[in-house]
C-alpha positions as CSV (number, residue, x, y, z in Angstrom):
1,X,0.2,0.2,-0.5
2,X,1.2,4.0,-0.3
3,X,1.7,6.1,1.5
4,X,0.6,9.5,0.6
5,X,1.6,12.7,3.0
6,X,1.0,16.4,1.8
7,X,1.8,18.9,4.0
8,X,2.0,22.9,4.2
9,X,4.8,25.5,6.1
10,X,3.5,28.3,7.3
11,X,1.6,30.6,5.6
12,X,-0.3,28.1,3.2
13,X,-3.5,28.5,3.0
14,X,-6.2,26.4,1.0
15,X,-9.8,26.6,-0.2
16,X,-11.6,24.8,-2.6
17,X,-14.9,25.1,-3.5
18,X,-17.4,23.1,-3.5
19,X,-20.5,24.3,-5.4
20,X,-20.8,26.7,-3.0
21,X,-18.9,25.8,0.1
22,X,-16.0,26.5,0.7
23,X,-13.5,23.8,2.7
24,X,-10.4,24.9,4.1
25,X,-7.8,22.6,3.6
26,X,-5.8,23.7,6.4
27,X,-7.8,22.6,9.0
28,X,-8.0,19.0,7.2
29,X,-4.3,18.2,6.7
30,X,-1.7,17.8,9.0
31,X,-0.2,21.3,9.4
32,X,3.8,20.8,9.3
33,X,6.5,23.5,9.5
34,X,9.3,21.0,8.1
35,X,9.4,21.1,4.0
36,X,12.1,18.8,2.2
37,X,14.7,20.0,1.6
38,X,14.8,21.6,-2.3
39,X,17.8,21.3,-2.5
40,X,19.5,19.0,-4.6
41,X,16.1,18.7,-7.0
42,X,14.9,19.0,-10.7
43,X,13.6,22.6,-10.5
44,X,10.6,23.3,-12.8
45,X,9.2,26.3,-13.2
46,X,5.8,28.4,-13.3
47,X,6.1,31.7,-15.8
48,X,2.8,31.3,-17.0
49,X,-0.3,33.6,-16.0
50,X,-3.4,31.2,-17.8
51,X,-2.5,26.5,-17.9
52,X,-3.2,26.0,-21.3
53,X,-0.3,23.9,-21.7
54,X,2.1,24.1,-22.9
55,X,5.8,24.9,-21.7
56,X,6.3,27.0,-18.9
57,X,2.0,26.0,-17.8
58,X,1.4,24.5,-14.3
59,X,0.3,21.3,-15.8
60,X,3.2,21.3,-17.7
61,X,5.3,21.8,-15.6
62,X,3.7,19.1,-13.9
63,X,4.3,16.5,-16.5
64,X,7.6,17.7,-16.9
65,X,7.7,16.2,-13.0
66,X,5.8,13.2,-13.8
67,X,8.4,11.7,-16.0
68,X,11.6,12.8,-15.9
69,X,13.4,10.5,-13.4
70,X,14.6,12.3,-10.0
71,X,13.1,11.3,-6.9
72,X,12.5,14.9,-5.9
73,X,11.3,17.9,-8.1
74,X,10.8,21.7,-7.0
75,X,7.8,22.2,-8.8
76,X,8.9,26.5,-8.9
77,X,5.6,29.3,-8.8
78,X,7.0,32.7,-10.9
79,X,3.2,34.1,-11.4
80,X,-0.4,34.4,-10.3
81,X,-2.3,31.7,-11.9
82,X,-5.6,30.9,-13.8
83,X,-7.2,27.7,-14.5
84,X,-9.2,26.4,-17.6
85,X,-9.4,23.0,-16.4
86,X,-8.7,20.4,-14.2
87,X,-4.3,19.5,-13.5
88,X,-3.1,16.5,-14.2
89,X,-2.4,14.2,-11.3
90,X,0.6,14.3,-9.8
91,X,3.1,11.9,-9.0
92,X,1.2,9.8,-10.9
93,X,1.8,5.9,-10.5
94,X,5.4,7.4,-8.7
95,X,5.8,5.8,-4.4
96,X,9.1,7.2,-4.5
97,X,8.1,10.6,-5.8
98,X,8.4,13.8,-3.2
99,X,7.1,17.1,-5.4
100,X,7.7,20.5,-3.3
101,X,5.8,23.1,-5.0
102,X,6.7,26.6,-4.1
103,X,4.5,29.0,-4.0
104,X,6.8,32.4,-3.5
105,X,3.8,34.0,-2.3
106,X,1.5,33.6,-5.3
107,X,-2.8,32.1,-6.2
108,X,-3.4,29.6,-7.9
109,X,-7.1,30.2,-9.2
110,X,-8.8,27.4,-10.3
111,X,-11.6,29.2,-11.1
112,X,-13.8,26.5,-10.2
113,X,-11.5,23.3,-11.7
114,X,-9.5,21.2,-9.1
115,X,-6.2,22.3,-8.5
116,X,-3.9,19.4,-6.9
117,X,-5.5,15.8,-7.7
118,X,-2.0,13.8,-6.0
119,X,-2.0,10.5,-7.2
120,X,1.1,9.1,-4.8
121,X,3.6,9.7,-3.0
122,X,5.3,12.7,-1.4
123,X,4.0,16.7,-1.2
124,X,4.4,19.8,-0.2
125,X,3.5,22.9,-0.3
126,X,5.3,26.0,1.2
127,X,3.9,30.0,0.4
128,X,0.8,29.3,-1.3
129,X,-2.9,29.9,-2.0
130,X,-5.1,28.1,-3.7
131,X,-8.8,29.6,-4.5
132,X,-12.2,28.9,-6.6
133,X,-11.2,25.3,-7.2
134,X,-13.5,22.2,-7.6
135,X,-12.6,19.8,-4.9
136,X,-13.7,16.7,-6.7
137,X,-12.3,12.7,-6.3
138,X,-11.6,11.1,-9.7
139,X,-13.4,8.1,-11.9
140,X,-14.3,5.7,-10.1
141,X,-13.2,1.9,-11.6
142,X,-10.9,-0.6,-10.2
143,X,-10.9,0.9,-6.8
144,X,-6.9,1.4,-6.5
145,X,-7.7,5.1,-7.0
146,X,-10.3,7.0,-4.2
147,X,-13.0,5.9,-5.6
148,X,-14.0,8.3,-7.7
149,X,-14.3,10.3,-4.1
150,X,-11.2,12.7,-3.6
151,X,-10.1,10.7,-0.3
152,X,-13.0,10.9,1.2
153,X,-14.9,8.5,4.0
154,X,-17.9,7.7,1.5
C-alpha cells in the first residue's frame, strides 16, 4: 500500500470550493513546518499566468515532474496562475517521488476546476494560496484509487 503525505508550511492558506461551500484544507490536513529540502532537485518554473498546457504552464510543470526520473522535484510558481481545466495527477504512479510546490507568495485560482489531485508519494506546498478550486474525486473504476470520492470516506 502506498503512503500519501501532503504538508503545508506557514503561511499556507488553501481553499477549495464545492458549489457555494468553502472548505479550509489547512484545517483538514496536518500542518507541518518541516519541508523536504529543496536543494539538489530538479526545479521546474511556472511562468505562465493562464494554464494552456504549454511550456511554462502549471500543467506542463506537473507533467515534467511526473515524467522525469528524479526522486525529488521542485515546481516553482513564479506568477499567479488561473486554471481553465483540471490539472493532471501529481506523482502519477510514483510512490517513491517527492514533489515540492514552491509558491513564492503567489495564488492559483482554480476557476472552478480541480487544482491538485495527488496520486501518490509526498507533496509539500510552501507559501502558496489556492482559491476557487473544485474538490472533486477521481473517476472510480477498479478501486485502486479513490473510487471517485476524492479520498473522502463514503
